[in-house]
C-alpha positions, -999 to 999 in steps of 0.1 A, spaced: -83 -226 125 -60 -222 93 -35 -195 91 -2 -188 74 29 -186 95 69 -178 91 89 -197 114 122 -184 100 129 -156 78 135 -169 36 113 -172 6 78 -177 -4 84 -212 6 90 -201 42 54 -197 48 34 -223 64 -3 -231 61 -11 -248 93 -37 -249 123 -35 -228 148 -58 -219 179 -83 -191 174 -69 -161 192 -92 -152 221 -101 -114 221 -90 -90 252 -113 -67 267 -104 -43 243 -104 -60 211 -127 -76 187 -124 -112 169 -129 -107 131 -141 -136 107 -116 -128 80 -135 -128 44 -105 -111 27 -71 -100 37 -44 -79 17 -13 -88 4 12 -62 1 51 -58 -6 56 -53 34 45 -87 37 73 -98 21 95 -79 37 85 -93 69 88 -129 55 121 -122 43 137 -106 74 146 -73 58 124 -61 83 128 -81 111 95 -91 129 92 -117 162 89 -152 151 68 -170 147 46 -151 132 13 -149 115 16 -128 84 -7 -98 70 -16 -67 81 -51 -57 68 -82 -73 59 -120 -68 58 -144 -94 77 -173 -98 102 -173 -90 139 -174 -124 154 -172 -115 191 -164 -84 210 -146 -80 241 -161 -66 274 -151 -30 271 -157 -26 234 -184 -2 228 -179 9 186 -188 -26 178 -209 -58 179 -214 -92 164 -223 -91 127 -207 -58 120 -191 -55 89 -156 -38 93 -120 -34 82 -87 -27 95 -50 -22 88 -18 -20 107 -27 -52 129 -7 -83 122 -23 -116 117 -48 -113 86 -35 -144 71 -61 -163 89 -96 -173 92 -97 -151 125 -79 -122 136 -80 -105 171 -81 -66 164 -79 -36 190 -111 -18 185 -92 14 177 -75 3 147 -113 -9 132 -134 12 110 -171 4 102 -172 -8 64 -199 5 44 -224 -17 27 -217 -1 -6 -181 -17 -5 -172 -54 -4 -148 -72 19 -121 -72 -11 -124 -36 -15 -123 -28 22 -90 -49 25 -77 -35 -7 -88 -1 5 -70 2 41 -34 -2 35 -30 7 0 -56 30 0 -45 48 30 -10 48 22 -22 64 -13 -41 91 7 -12 100 34 10 106 7 -9 130 -15 -30 145 15 -2 149 43 34 138 33 35 158 1 -2 182 -4 -5 177 -37 -23 208 -53 -38 219 -86 -8 227 -112 19 204 -96 35 179 -118 43 140 -101 62 112 -107 46 75 -98 67 47 -96 51 13 -100 23 32 -114 1 -2 -123 6 -15 -88 -20 -10 -63 -8 20 -45 4 35 -77 -29 35 -95 -50 48 -63 -19 77 -61 -26 85 -95 -60 92 -93 -59 109 -62 -32 135 -78 -57 138 -109 -87 152 -84 -64 175 -70 -55 190 -104 -19 175 -109 -2 161 -140 10 126 -135 43 107 -150 39 71 -145 68 43 -148 59 9 -153 74 -25 -171 50 -36 -197 27 -18 -222 -2 -38 -206 8 -22 -172 8 11 -193 -23 8 -205 -39 -1 -173 -18 36 -155 -35 56 -183 -67 43 -178 -63 55 -142 -55 91 -154 -20 92 -158 -7 123 -185 26 102 -196 39 71 -189 72 56 -192 84 21 -202 112 22 -178 123 -12 -193 126 4 -226 135 40 -218 154 59 -194 130 74 -169 150 107 -160 160 115 -194 121 108 -202 108 128 -174 132 159 -184 121 160 -216 83 157 -205 86 188 -182 110 210 -206 136 204 -180 120 215 -151 116 184 -133 87 174 -112 72 188 -79 70 152 -64 85 118 -69 67 88 -50 91 60 -50 82 24 -38 111 9 -60 139 19 -38 177 12 -48 173 7 -88 153 41 -88 162 65 -59 196 84 -72 175 90 -108 144 98 -91 161 127 -71 174 142 -105 138 143 -116 130 169 -87 128 208 -95 142 230 -74 126 225 -36 111 190 -47 102 165 -25 117 129 -26 93 105 -10 108 68 -9 79 47 6 92 11 -6 118 -10 -10 103 -32 -41 142 -34 -56 161 -36 -25 166 -9 2 187 24 -2 219 18 16 240 46 11 232 83 6 246 112 13 221 143 24 248 170 15 238 163 -21 202 174 -16 214 210 -13 232 215 -48 206 199 -65 181 224 -57 174 224 -16 155 195 -15 133 173 4 135 138 14 115 119 36 108 80 46 72 76 54 53 48 69 15 43 73 18 32 110 28 68 119 5 86 97 -29 66 111 -15 66 146 -45 81 160 -82 71 155 -89 103 144 -65 105 114 -77 67 108 -113 73 106 -99 105 83 -80 84 58 -106 56 59 -133 76 52 -120 96 24 -111 65 7 -143 47 11 -164 77 2 -144 81 -28 -152 46 -35 -187 46 -32 -192 81 -48 -173 66 -81 -141 89 -80 -119 62 -71 -116 27 -88 -101 1 -71 -84 -28 -91 -92 -58 -75 -84 -88 -95 -61 -112 -81 -73 -134 -58 -56 -167 -42 -70 -192 -14 -55 -187 17 -38 -220 13 -20 -208 -17 -2 -175 1 34 -189 -13 20 -189 -49 6 -152 -46 39 -139 -29 57 -155 -57 32 -136 -86 37 -102 -65 73 -106 -59 78 -117 -98 57 -85 -106 27 -108 -121 1 -88 -105 -13 -51 -111 -36 -36 -88 -45 -56 -59 -39 -93 -46 -64 -109 -20 -60 -139 1 -98 -158 7 -97 -180 38 
């Protein structure tokens, strides 16, 4: 089968499109024929070495597809079932072996591409809005990268909860997408200082929670956008990691909370995985949650897909199709 592999850390050119053996599922594993694999910033971190993984490795942490074969002890799935998963490496391939407890059934009304788009980014938006900081009616939220895959979903979930949303984006085109998703205010950070604008919009009070997937270039100002007892949720490093921070500064700024969550811990058990993915799939089916899935690349063009993502040339979800 064909797969996209990384043998040495580096830029997009470090990825190799090559033939490898089809994996053999173990007793508790399911062999999935991948129909759509999702691309996420964490893939670029693993490729570059920002997040160290054992090499050589097949990239990709989420996909939607069809069950091809099941291990001897698998009871939840059978050949032909439509499924989706996240938090399992190896999705940039024609086939993937996935532990049974990491798979969820894909409803008939949800496409393979939507399934791939909904798993990592949808479940991320879910834990951010439902658990890390449970958004409630009347809250105010600052969402960076508001036109990205997680950002657009997070806006919609915040609005469902009754919060007001301030989003930041780099272009007017992306601003329109954020507004269409429900953002009350959108700041073009390339033209305006977002901290100044947040203070103006909130009459100097600041927001209850800041969701920051950008990292290095936005971190300090995001903290300064918070009101007393506010939550700083740093869940990505698109501009680079935050390497220096003094926790003592959180006290004088309003006894603030700082957390660095990851999806892996929020779907670590079967109950959490089914709850989060089930909510996301139901909201999609009911029309309450709209996915923006518009960037499709053949598996053989994974290098170009990574360049587009890292170059901020995409909005919503980026999908690889084997």
